[in-house]
C-alpha positions in Angstrom: 24.3 16.0 13.6 22.9 14.4 16.8 20.6 17.4 17.3 18.7 16.8 14.1 14.9 16.5 14.5 13.5 17.2 11.1 14.6 16.0 7.7 13.0 17.9 4.8 12.9 16.5 1.2 12.6 18.4 -2.0 10.1 16.6 -4.3 10.8 17.1 -8.0 13.9 15.2 -9.1 14.6 14.2 -5.5 11.7 11.9 -4.7 10.4 11.5 -8.2 11.4 12.3 -11.8 10.3 15.7 -13.1 12.7 17.7 -15.2 13.1 15.3 -18.1 9.3 15.5 -18.7 9.5 19.3 -18.9 12.4 19.0 -21.4 10.4 16.5 -23.5 7.5 18.8 -23.6 9.7 21.7 -24.5 11.3 19.7 -27.4 7.8 18.9 -28.7 6.8 22.6 -28.7 10.0 23.6 -30.3 9.4 21.1 -33.1 5.9 22.5 -33.6 7.4 26.0 -34.1 10.4 25.2 -36.3 8.7 26.9 -39.3 9.3 30.2 -37.4 12.6 29.6 -35.7 15.2 26.9 -35.3 14.6 24.6 -32.4 17.5 25.9 -30.3 16.4 29.5 -30.8 12.8 28.7 -29.9 14.1 27.0 -26.7 15.9 30.2 -25.8 12.8 32.3 -26.3 10.7 29.9 -24.3 13.2 30.1 -21.4 13.2 33.9 -21.5 9.4 33.9 -21.4 9.3 31.4 -18.5 11.7 33.5 -16.4 9.8 36.7 -17.1 6.6 35.0 -16.0 7.9 33.4 -12.8 6.7 36.4 -10.6 3.2 36.0 -12.0 2.8 32.3 -12.5 5.3 30.7 -10.2 6.7 27.3 -10.8 5.0 24.3 -12.3 3.3 22.9 -15.4 0.5 25.4 -15.6 2.8 28.4 -15.8 5.0 26.4 -18.2 2.0 25.8 -20.5 1.0 29.5 -20.5 4.6 30.5 -21.2 4.7 28.1 -24.2 1.5 29.6 -25.6 2.9 33.1 -25.1 6.2 32.2 -26.7 4.4 30.7 -29.7 2.4 33.8 -30.3 5.4 36.0 -29.9 7.7 33.9 -32.2 5.0 33.7 -34.9 4.1 37.4 -34.5 0.5 36.3 -33.6 0.2 34.2 -36.8 0.5 30.7 -35.4 -2.3 28.4 -36.3 -4.9 27.7 -33.7 -4.2 24.0 -34.2 -0.7 24.5 -32.9 -2.0 26.3 -29.8 -4.4 23.4 -29.2 -1.5 21.0 -29.5 0.5 23.0 -27.0 -2.4 22.8 -24.6 -2.5 19.0 -25.1 1.2 18.8 -24.4 0.8 20.9 -21.2 -2.1 18.8 -19.9 -0.2 15.6 -20.6 2.7 17.0 -18.6 0.4 17.9 -15.7 -1.1 14.4 -15.7 2.1 12.5 -16.2 2.5 9.3 -14.1 4.8 9.7 -11.1 7.9 7.6 -11.2 9.8 7.4 -7.9 13.6 7.6 -8.0 15.5 4.5 -6.9 15.6 3.9 -3.2 13.2 6.6 -2.2 10.6 4.5 -0.3 13.2 2.3 1.4 15.1 5.4 2.6 11.9 7.0 4.0 11.1 3.7 5.8 14.5 3.7 7.5 14.5 7.4 8.5 10.8 7.7 9.6 11.4 6.0 13.1 14.2 8.5 13.9 13.1 11.9 12.5 10.1 13.9 11.6 10.0 13.8 7.8 8.6 16.7 5.8 8.3 17.7 2.1 9.5 21.2 1.2 9.1 21.9 -2.5 8.4 24.7 -4.9 5.5 24.7 -7.3 1.7 24.9 -7.8 -0.2 23.6 -4.7 -2.7 21.5 -6.7 0.0 20.1 -9.0 2.4 19.1 -6.2 -0.4 17.6 -4.1 -1.5 15.5 -7.0 2.0 14.2 -7.5 2.3 13.4 -3.8 -1.0 11.6 -3.8 0.0 9.6 -6.9 3.4 8.7 -5.4 2.0 6.9 -2.4 4.6 8.6 -0.2 2.3 10.9 1.8 2.0 8.7 4.9 5.7 9.0 5.6 5.5 12.8 6.0 4.7 14.8 9.1 4.1 18.0 7.1 3.9 19.2 3.4 5.2 22.7 2.6 4.5 24.0 -0.9 6.7 27.1 -1.3 6.3 29.8 -3.9 10.1 30.3 -3.7 12.9 28.7 -1.7 14.8 31.5 0.0 16.1 32.0 3.5 12.9 33.8 4.7 10.8 30.9 3.4 12.8 28.3 5.3 12.8 30.4 8.4 9.0 30.5 8.2 9.0 26.7 7.9 11.2 26.3 10.9 8.8 28.5 13.0 5.9 26.4 11.8 7.8 23.2 12.8 8.9 24.9 16.1 12.5 23.9 15.7 15.8 25.7 15.4 18.0 25.7 12.3 20.5 23.3 13.9 17.8 20.7 14.1 16.8 20.9 10.5 18.3 19.2 7.4 17.2 19.8 3.8 17.8 17.2 1.1 17.4 18.1 -2.6 18.9 18.2 -6.1 19.3 22.0 -6.4 22.2 23.8 -4.8 20.5 27.1 -5.4 17.2 26.2 -3.8 17.8 23.3 -1.5 21.3 24.0 -0.1 22.5 27.6 -0.1 19.4 29.2 1.6 19.4 26.4 4.3 23.1 26.8 5.0 22.6 30.6 5.2 20.2 30.2 8.2 22.4 27.7 10.0 20.7 24.4 8.9 22.2 21.3 7.4 21.9 20.4 3.7 22.5 17.4 1.5 22.8 17.7 -2.2 21.8 14.7 -4.4 22.7 15.6 -8.0 20.2 14.7 -10.7 21.4 14.2 -14.2 19.2 17.0 -15.6 18.9 20.4 -13.9 16.8 23.3 -15.2 19.1 26.2 -16.2 17.4 28.5 -13.7 18.5 26.2 -10.8 22.2 26.0 -11.8 25.0 27.8 -10.0 28.6 28.3 -11.2 30.5 28.0 -7.9 31.6 25.2 -5.6 29.9 24.9 -2.2 32.0 24.3 0.9 30.5 24.3 4.4 30.8 22.1 7.5 27.1 21.4 7.4 27.0 20.5 3.7 27.1 17.0 2.4 26.8 15.4 -1.1 25.3 12.0 -1.7 25.2 10.4 -5.1 21.9 8.5 -4.3 19.2 9.1 -1.7 19.9 5.7 -0.1 23.3 7.0 0.9 21.6 9.5 3.3 20.8 6.7 5.7 24.5 5.8 5.9 25.2 9.5 6.7 22.5 9.8 9.4 22.2 6.3 10.9 25.8 5.0 10.8 
């Protein structure tokens, strides 16, 4: 990996906690709607609505809030009380404005890597939402470039490499999603590090093992420095 020039980091659940807050919001909405469906059934309906809306809304809290409202209307056959809709909006706004909690070892890892590589953020989501999180995190000064991607696929990563003016062999992606952060990067010839997070959105899960000479797994972000600077 001596040819590495750029280290890219996913943001949500790699640099800071994210998915647990979405699941907490989902649980609150499911409880609100339990007069219409059991909690587990409402969760399934909400997930179906989210996935159907991804091409229109993309990823993030705003689309999640709109999908929660749509699911509530559908589940109740348009009879849900307006007070419930108002509460769903409150839950969505609280999610969007949630404090940013860094994962252990993040800032120390960035401090150690910054003198040796160009560091970038490559994350999915809503531009305003992700920029707000980055500003709250205090991590922005460590990064050479911020890339907010509508979707993480091979073409999107190729476009990022062209912007950074590097080849795939000089690029490493670090993230918690095998589907989004690892497989597309390996497909274009880059390096990838998977750092599992204890909660993964169903849409990001895959059911097969990854084996590749340019793929690594670290249990914590701090272990990346051992991998790269040993």
